[in-house]
C-alpha positions as YAML, in Angstrom:
chain: A
units: angstrom
residues:
- id: 1
  name: MET
  ca: [-197.78, -100.66, 153.64]
- id: 2
  name: LYS
  ca: [-195.55, -97.81, 152.54]
- id: 3
  name: ARG
  ca: [-191.90, -98.36, 151.65]
- id: 4
  name: CYS
  ca: [-189.49, -95.48, 152.09]
- id: 5
  name: TRP
  ca: [-185.87, -94.62, 152.72]
- id: 6
  name: CYS
  ca: [-184.72, -94.39, 156.31]
- id: 7
  name: ILE
  ca: [-183.30, -90.91, 156.86]
- id: 8
  name: PRO
  ca: [-182.95, -88.63, 159.89]
- id: 9
  name: PRO
  ca: [-186.01, -86.48, 160.65]
- id: 10
  name: GLN
  ca: [-184.07, -83.19, 160.78]
- id: 11
  name: GLN
  ca: [-180.80, -81.46, 159.97]
- id: 12
  name: ASN
  ca: [-177.89, -83.81, 160.47]
- id: 13
  name: SER
  ca: [-174.42, -82.74, 159.44]
- id: 14
  name: ASP
  ca: [-172.87, -86.15, 160.20]
- id: 15
  name: PHE
  ca: [-175.38, -87.90, 157.92]
- id: 16
  name: VAL
  ca: [-174.80, -85.36, 155.16]
- id: 17
  name: ALA
  ca: [-171.00, -85.57, 155.40]
- id: 18
  name: LYS
  ca: [-170.90, -89.38, 155.17]
- id: 19
  name: MET
  ca: [-173.57, -89.45, 152.46]
- id: 20
  name: GLU
  ca: [-171.70, -87.04, 150.21]
- id: 21
  name: ASP
  ca: [-168.47, -88.94, 150.82]
- id: 22
  name: VAL
  ca: [-170.07, -92.20, 149.62]
- id: 23
  name: LEU
  ca: [-171.73, -90.49, 146.65]
- id: 24
  name: ALA
  ca: [-168.37, -89.04, 145.64]
- id: 25
  name: VAL
  ca: [-166.96, -92.58, 145.59]
- id: 26
  name: TYR
  ca: [-169.82, -93.75, 143.37]
- id: 27
  name: ALA
  ca: [-169.10, -90.90, 140.96]
- id: 28
  name: ARG
  ca: [-165.55, -92.12, 140.31]
- id: 29
  name: PRO
  ca: [-164.81, -93.82, 136.99]
- id: 30
  name: TYR
  ca: [-163.91, -97.48, 136.81]
- id: 31
  name: ASP
  ca: [-160.32, -98.17, 137.85]
- id: 32
  name: GLU
  ca: [-159.12, -101.77, 137.91]
- id: 33
  name: LYS
  ca: [-156.23, -100.79, 140.18]
- id: 34
  name: ARG
  ca: [-158.63, -99.29, 142.75]
- id: 35
  name: PRO
  ca: [-161.88, -101.28, 142.44]
- id: 36
  name: GLN
  ca: [-164.95, -99.99, 144.25]
- id: 37
  name: VAL
  ca: [-166.58, -102.71, 146.35]
- id: 38
  name: CYS
  ca: [-169.70, -102.54, 148.50]
- id: 39
  name: MET
  ca: [-170.10, -104.91, 151.42]
- id: 40
  name: ASP
  ca: [-173.08, -105.70, 153.64]
- id: 41
  name: GLU
  ca: [-174.32, -108.56, 155.78]
- id: 42
  name: LYS
  ca: [-177.58, -109.91, 157.14]
- id: 43
  name: PRO
  ca: [-178.62, -112.59, 159.64]
- id: 44
  name: VAL
  ca: [-180.47, -115.63, 158.34]
- id: 45
  name: GLN
  ca: [-182.45, -118.16, 160.33]
- id: 46
  name: LEU
  ca: [-181.99, -121.81, 159.39]
- id: 47
  name: LEU
  ca: [-185.41, -123.48, 159.35]
- id: 48
  name: GLY
  ca: [-186.36, -127.10, 158.77]
- id: 49
  name: ASP
  ca: [-189.70, -128.72, 157.99]
- id: 50
  name: LEU
  ca: [-191.50, -130.44, 160.82]
- id: 51
  name: ARG
  ca: [-193.22, -132.65, 158.26]
- id: 52
  name: ASN
  ca: [-192.15, -133.72, 154.78]
- id: 53
  name: PRO
  ca: [-193.39, -131.35, 152.04]
- id: 54
  name: VAL
  ca: [-195.93, -132.73, 149.56]
- id: 55
  name: PRO
  ca: [-194.76, -132.50, 145.89]
- id: 56
  name: LEU
  ca: [-197.04, -130.69, 143.45]
- id: 57
  name: SER
  ca: [-198.22, -132.92, 140.65]
- id: 58
  name: ASP
  ca: [-197.44, -130.48, 137.82]
- id: 59
  name: SER
  ca: [-194.00, -129.14, 138.80]
- id: 60
  name: ASN
  ca: [-190.82, -129.75, 140.73]
- id: 61
  name: HIS
  ca: [-191.84, -127.28, 143.40]
- id: 62
  name: THR
  ca: [-193.09, -128.33, 146.82]
- id: 63
  name: ARG
  ca: [-196.01, -127.23, 148.98]
- id: 64
  name: LEU
  ca: [-195.75, -126.90, 152.73]
- id: 65
  name: GLU
  ca: [-198.78, -128.39, 154.41]
- id: 66
  name: ASP
  ca: [-198.64, -126.12, 157.46]
- id: 67
  name: SER
  ca: [-196.68, -123.30, 159.05]
- id: 68
  name: GLU
  ca: [-194.86, -125.40, 161.64]
- id: 69
  name: TYR
  ca: [-191.10, -125.57, 161.35]
- id: 70
  name: ILE
  ca: [-187.94, -126.46, 163.25]
- id: 71
  name: ARG
  ca: [-185.44, -123.79, 164.27]
- id: 72
  name: ASN
  ca: [-181.86, -124.81, 163.53]
- id: 73
  name: GLY
  ca: [-180.12, -121.65, 164.69]
- id: 74
  name: THR
  ca: [-178.94, -118.62, 162.77]
- id: 75
  name: CYS
  ca: [-176.03, -117.67, 160.56]
- id: 76
  name: SER
  ca: [-174.80, -114.57, 158.76]
- id: 77
  name: ILE
  ca: [-174.56, -113.83, 155.04]
- id: 78
  name: PHE
  ca: [-171.77, -111.55, 153.84]
- id: 79
  name: MET
  ca: [-172.41, -109.87, 150.50]
- id: 80
  name: PHE
  ca: [-169.72, -108.31, 148.32]
- id: 81
  name: THR
  ca: [-170.35, -106.58, 145.02]
- id: 82
  name: GLU
  ca: [-168.37, -104.42, 142.62]
- id: 83
  name: PRO
  ca: [-171.10, -102.48, 140.78]
- id: 84
  name: LEU
  ca: [-168.77, -101.20, 138.05]
- id: 85
  name: GLY
  ca: [-167.13, -104.61, 137.72]
- id: 86
  name: CYS
  ca: [-170.48, -106.38, 137.37]
- id: 87
  name: TRP
  ca: [-169.99, -109.13, 139.93]
- id: 88
  name: ARG
  ca: [-171.38, -110.09, 143.31]
- id: 89
  name: GLU
  ca: [-170.68, -112.95, 145.69]
- id: 90
  name: ALA
  ca: [-172.34, -114.02, 148.93]
- id: 91
  name: HIS
  ca: [-170.81, -116.14, 151.71]
- id: 92
  name: ALA
  ca: [-172.67, -117.83, 154.56]
- id: 93
  name: CYS
  ca: [-170.84, -118.02, 157.89]
- id: 94
  name: LYS
  ca: [-171.79, -119.51, 161.24]
- id: 95
  name: ARG
  ca: [-171.75, -116.20, 163.04]
- id: 96
  name: ARG
  ca: [-170.99, -112.49, 162.75]
- id: 97
  name: THR
  ca: [-167.76, -111.71, 164.61]
- id: 98
  name: LYS
  ca: [-164.73, -109.51, 164.17]
- id: 99
  name: LYS
  ca: [-162.62, -112.50, 163.17]
- id: 100
  name: VAL
  ca: [-165.14, -113.64, 160.57]
- id: 101
  name: TRP
  ca: [-165.27, -110.15, 159.06]
- id: 102
  name: ALA
  ca: [-161.46, -109.98, 159.03]
- id: 103
  name: SER
  ca: [-161.27, -113.34, 157.25]
- id: 104
  name: GLU
  ca: [-163.77, -112.15, 154.65]
- id: 105
  name: ILE
  ca: [-161.68, -109.03, 154.05]
- id: 106
  name: LYS
  ca: [-158.55, -111.15, 153.62]
- id: 107
  name: TRP
  ca: [-160.41, -113.21, 151.01]
- id: 108
  name: LEU
  ca: [-161.46, -110.03, 149.22]
- id: 109
  name: LEU
  ca: [-157.95, -108.59, 149.12]
- id: 110
  name: ASP
  ca: [-155.83, -111.68, 148.55]
- id: 111
  name: GLU
  ca: [-158.09, -113.86, 146.42]
- id: 112
  name: LYS
  ca: [-160.49, -111.54, 144.62]
- id: 113
  name: TYR
  ca: [-158.12, -108.59, 144.12]
- id: 114
  name: PRO
  ca: [-154.55, -109.83, 144.58]
- id: 115
  name: HIS
  ca: [-153.18, -107.29, 142.08]
- id: 116
  name: ALA
  ca: [-155.18, -104.19, 143.05]
- id: 117
  name: GLU
  ca: [-153.28, -101.31, 144.65]
- id: 118
  name: LYS
  ca: [-156.19, -100.59, 146.99]
- id: 119
  name: VAL
  ca: [-159.76, -101.77, 147.35]
- id: 120
  name: VAL
  ca: [-162.20, -98.91, 147.91]
- id: 121
  name: LEU
  ca: [-164.67, -100.43, 150.36]
- id: 122
  name: VAL
  ca: [-168.11, -98.99, 151.13]
- id: 123
  name: MET
  ca: [-169.97, -100.48, 154.11]
- id: 124
  name: ASP
  ca: [-171.94, -99.57, 157.20]
- id: 125
  name: ASN
  ca: [-170.17, -98.80, 160.47]
- id: 126
  name: LEU
  ca: [-170.91, -101.94, 162.50]
- id: 127
  name: ASN
  ca: [-168.70, -102.63, 165.49]
- id: 128
  name: THR
  ca: [-167.03, -105.52, 163.64]
- id: 129
  name: HIS
  ca: [-166.26, -103.44, 160.55]
- id: 130
  name: SER
  ca: [-163.00, -101.97, 161.77]
- id: 131
  name: ILE
  ca: [-159.28, -102.16, 161.06]
- id: 132
  name: SER
  ca: [-158.91, -103.22, 164.68]
- id: 133
  name: SER
  ca: [-160.67, -106.48, 163.74]
- id: 134
  name: LEU
  ca: [-157.72, -107.31, 161.49]
- id: 135
  name: TYR
  ca: [-155.34, -106.87, 164.42]
- id: 136
  name: GLU
  ca: [-157.52, -109.11, 166.61]
- id: 137
  name: THR
  ca: [-157.38, -111.84, 163.96]
- id: 138
  name: PHE
  ca: [-153.93, -111.77, 162.32]
- id: 139
  name: PRO
  ca: [-150.35, -111.07, 163.41]
- id: 140
  name: PRO
  ca: [-149.56, -107.32, 163.34]
- id: 141
  name: GLU
  ca: [-147.49, -107.54, 160.14]
- id: 142
  name: GLU
  ca: [-150.32, -109.25, 158.30]
- id: 143
  name: ALA
  ca: [-152.99, -106.95, 159.74]
- id: 144
  name: PHE
  ca: [-151.00, -103.89, 158.70]
- id: 145
  name: ARG
  ca: [-150.44, -105.29, 155.19]
- id: 146
  name: LEU
  ca: [-154.16, -105.85, 154.71]
- id: 147
  name: SER
  ca: [-155.13, -102.49, 156.20]
- id: 148
  name: GLN
  ca: [-152.84, -100.63, 153.81]
- id: 149
  name: ARG
  ca: [-154.71, -102.08, 150.86]
- id: 150
  name: LEU
  ca: [-158.06, -100.76, 152.06]
- id: 151
  name: GLU
  ca: [-159.71, -97.38, 151.53]
- id: 152
  name: ILE
  ca: [-162.83, -97.46, 153.71]
- id: 153
  name: HIS
  ca: [-165.90, -95.26, 153.34]
- id: 154
  name: PHE
  ca: [-168.71, -95.71, 155.87]
- id: 155
  name: THR
  ca: [-172.37, -95.07, 155.10]
- id: 156
  name: PRO
  ca: [-174.10, -92.79, 157.65]
- id: 157
  name: LYS
  ca: [-176.31, -93.99, 160.45]
- id: 158
  name: HIS
  ca: [-179.85, -94.40, 159.05]
- id: 159
  name: GLY
  ca: [-178.26, -94.41, 155.59]
- id: 160
  name: SER
  ca: [-177.58, -98.06, 154.87]
- id: 161
  name: TRP
  ca: [-179.63, -97.63, 151.66]
- id: 162
  name: LEU
  ca: [-176.54, -95.86, 150.31]
- id: 163
  name: ASP
  ca: [-174.71, -99.20, 150.34]
- id: 164
  name: MET
  ca: [-175.29, -100.86, 146.96]
- id: 165
  name: ALA
  ca: [-174.67, -104.26, 148.52]
- id: 166
  name: GLU
  ca: [-178.14, -103.88, 150.06]
- id: 167
  name: ILE
  ca: [-179.58, -104.08, 146.54]
- id: 168
  name: GLU
  ca: [-177.85, -107.41, 146.03]
- id: 169
  name: LEU
  ca: [-178.95, -108.70, 149.43]
- id: 170
  name: SER
  ca: [-182.53, -107.80, 148.54]
- id: 171
  name: ALA
  ca: [-182.20, -109.66, 145.23]
- id: 172
  name: LEU
  ca: [-180.70, -112.67, 147.01]
- id: 173
  name: THR
  ca: [-183.55, -112.72, 149.51]
- id: 174
  name: ASN
  ca: [-186.27, -112.42, 146.85]
- id: 175
  name: GLN
  ca: [-184.74, -114.75, 144.28]
- id: 176
  name: CYS
  ca: [-183.16, -117.42, 146.46]
- id: 177
  name: LEU
  ca: [-184.24, -117.38, 150.10]
- id: 178
  name: SER
  ca: [-187.88, -116.29, 150.25]
- id: 179
  name: HIS
  ca: [-190.73, -118.81, 150.36]
- id: 180
  name: ARG
  ca: [-188.44, -121.73, 151.15]
- id: 181
  name: ARG
  ca: [-186.71, -123.31, 154.12]
- id: 182
  name: ILE
  ca: [-183.03, -124.18, 154.33]
- id: 183
  name: ASP
  ca: [-182.13, -126.04, 157.49]
- id: 184
  name: ASN
  ca: [-178.33, -126.24, 157.46]
- id: 185
  name: LEU
  ca: [-175.34, -124.06, 156.70]
- id: 186
  name: GLU
  ca: [-173.81, -126.25, 153.98]
- id: 187
  name: ASP
  ca: [-176.98, -126.27, 151.89]
- id: 188
  name: LEU
  ca: [-177.26, -122.51, 152.34]
- id: 189
  name: LYS
  ca: [-173.68, -122.05, 151.12]
- id: 190
  name: THR
  ca: [-174.43, -124.15, 148.04]
- id: 191
  name: GLU
  ca: [-177.61, -122.23, 147.24]
- id: 192
  name: ILE
  ca: [-176.18, -118.73, 147.58]
- id: 193
  name: LEU
  ca: [-173.03, -119.67, 145.63]
- id: 194
  name: SER
  ca: [-175.22, -120.93, 142.80]
- id: 195
  name: TRP
  ca: [-177.24, -117.71, 142.98]
- id: 196
  name: SER
  ca: [-174.07, -115.58, 142.91]
- id: 197
  name: VAL
  ca: [-172.69, -117.33, 139.83]
- id: 198
  name: SER
  ca: [-176.00, -117.21, 137.99]
- id: 199
  name: ARG
  ca: [-176.73, -113.56, 138.78]
- id: 200
  name: THR
  ca: [-173.23, -112.44, 137.81]
- id: 201
  name: ALA
  ca: [-173.55, -114.30, 134.51]
- id: 202
  name: ASN
  ca: [-176.93, -112.72, 133.72]
- id: 203
  name: GLN
  ca: [-176.95, -109.38, 135.54]
- id: 204
  name: LYS
  ca: [-175.03, -106.25, 134.62]
- id: 205
  name: GLY
  ca: [-173.64, -103.82, 137.17]
- id: 206
  name: ILE
  ca: [-175.80, -101.47, 139.20]
- id: 207
  name: ASP
  ca: [-176.70, -98.22, 137.42]
- id: 208
  name: TRP
  ca: [-176.58, -95.86, 140.42]
- id: 209
  name: GLN
  ca: [-178.34, -92.58, 139.62]
- id: 210
  name: PHE
  ca: [-178.47, -90.68, 142.93]
- id: 211
  name: THR
  ca: [-175.79, -87.96, 143.07]
- id: 212
  name: ALA
  ca: [-174.62, -85.37, 145.57]
- id: 213
  name: GLN
  ca: [-176.46, -82.70, 143.58]
- id: 214
  name: ASP
  ca: [-179.65, -84.75, 143.84]
- id: 215
  name: ALA
  ca: [-179.10, -85.05, 147.60]
- id: 216
  name: ARG
  ca: [-178.67, -81.30, 148.00]
- id: 217
  name: THR
  ca: [-182.02, -80.79, 146.27]
- id: 218
  name: LYS
  ca: [-184.18, -83.71, 147.38]
- id: 219
  name: LEU
  ca: [-182.75, -84.03, 150.89]
- id: 220
  name: LYS
  ca: [-182.25, -80.33, 151.47]
- id: 221
  name: SER
  ca: [-183.91, -80.49, 154.89]
- id: 222
  name: LEU
  ca: [-181.04, -82.62, 156.20]
- id: 223
  name: TYR
  ca: [-178.41, -80.00, 155.44]
- id: 224
  name: PRO
  ca: [-177.50, -77.52, 158.20]
- id: 225
  name: VAL
  ca: [-178.67, -73.96, 157.58]
- id: 226
  name: ILE
  ca: [-175.61, -71.73, 157.42]
- id: 227
  name: GLU
  ca: [-175.99, -68.10, 158.37]
- id: 228
  name: LEU
  ca: [-173.53, -66.07, 156.33]
- id: 229
  name: LYS
  ca: [-172.17, -62.92, 157.94]
- id: 230
  name: ASN
  ca: [-172.15, -59.72, 155.92]
...
């Protein structure tokens, strides 16, 4: 198996434009009045054991006797992280809708950053990730108030790896969710909250190294070829 970045196979000016925009955001210095936050989400399947696990004699871990399980539906995990502020927090919600996203954004603005002038938000361009979602969820005055405190930067299509929240989602999956079964939403919320608190206490921010200059060299094939007239 070979792991690699997902990038377009040929010149793509839209990809390049959005990529350089996001990389310019990452190059900004820390500003507590305009915190840089990355947001991403992923679906999670709630699975229960068909039979009770058998405890191991020498540890608190459990061993599953077989691969049979019970499907208890799906939910969605929303991940927020401020790489320069050295925190991350994950929320589990029943579903992924415009109203759920809007409620998460309200939490980010009013509870996490009540005193920030603007929150600089990097995320992928899903259909729910839109200012219009605020207007479909809150009265117009409230939607406008929230929208004015956002500065949104979208990662390009096939460029979700540019969203640093993906790094945190990967860590959450590997450290908390893999090789175990969680069969209900409340237990999942408890587990990912515990993970968020522990990782923030022990993990520094993300040291992002990839710059626009790196992109112009290493991803040169994606840039349009400009013919200059004499």
